C-alpha positions in Angstrom: 33.1 -3.4 54.4 31.6 -0.3 52.1 28.1 0.3 54.1 24.9 -1.1 52.4 21.9 0.0 53.5 19.7 -2.2 51.5 20.5 -5.0 53.4 19.1 -3.9 56.8 16.5 -2.0 54.9 15.1 -5.2 53.2 15.7 -8.0 56.1 14.2 -5.5 58.8 11.0 -5.1 57.2 10.6 -9.2 57.1 12.0 -9.6 60.6 9.8 -7.0 62.4 7.2 -8.8 62.6 8.1 -12.2 63.8 10.1 -9.9 66.5 6.9 -7.7 68.0 5.0 -11.3 68.2 8.2 -12.7 70.2 9.7 -9.4 71.9 7.3 -6.5 72.1 6.9 -3.8 69.8 9.1 -1.7 71.4 11.6 -3.7 72.4 11.8 -4.8 68.6 12.0 -1.2 67.5 14.6 -0.3 69.7 16.9 -3.2 68.6 16.1 -1.9 64.8 17.6 1.5 65.5 20.3 0.2 67.9 20.9 -2.3 64.9 21.6 -0.4 62.1 24.3 1.7 64.0 25.9 -2.0 65.2 25.6 -3.4 61.6 27.4 -0.1 59.9 29.8 -0.1 62.7 30.3 -4.0 62.0 31.1 -3.7 57.8 32.9 -0.7 58.4 35.2 -2.4 61.2 35.5 -6.1 58.6 38.2 -5.7 55.8 36.9 -5.8 52.2 36.1 -9.0 50.5 35.4 -7.6 47.1 32.3 -6.7 45.4 32.3 -8.7 43.3 33.1 -11.8 45.4 29.7 -14.3 46.0 30.6 -14.2 49.8 30.0 -10.7 50.2 26.3 -11.2 49.9 26.6 -13.5 52.7 28.8 -11.7 55.4 25.9 -8.4 54.6 23.1 -10.8 54.8 24.8 -12.3 58.2 25.6 -9.0 59.5 21.4 -8.2 59.4 20.7 -10.7 62.0 24.0 -10.6 64.4 23.7 -6.8 64.4 20.1 -6.7 65.5 20.6 -9.7 68.1 23.3 -8.0 69.9 21.5 -4.9 69.5 18.4 -6.4 71.5 20.9 -8.4 73.7 18.8 -11.6 72.6 19.9 -14.8 73.4 20.5 -17.1 70.6 17.4 -19.5 71.6 15.0 -16.6 71.1 16.3 -15.1 68.1 16.8 -18.7 66.7 12.8 -18.7 67.1 12.5 -14.9 65.0 15.0 -16.3 62.2 12.7 -19.5 61.3 10.2 -16.9 61.3 11.8 -15.1 59.0 12.4 -17.7 56.3 9.4 -19.4 56.5 7.9 -15.8 54.8 7.0 -17.1 51.4 8.9 -14.3 50.1 11.6 -15.2 51.2 11.6 -18.6 50.8 11.0 -17.5 47.2 13.8 -15.8 46.4 
């Protein structure tokens, strides 16, 4: 699939605060930096489903979470808390 940095940039803005709270500033910074690279690699190795396919948005979105989680080597339980905080953000809930 084609790399679109807007998804990673936007989601990482809202992931940063709960990640710093849970994992600390240094681990968050490192995870987001490595996650960006991993996100690109994951997208490039995924077969293109078509830009107009409604599932494309889901893939772009889900890969952000997966890339950051894998880059930071976080447990599923720990990262679940970060995702819950992300989803509780009032700007995210409105969309």
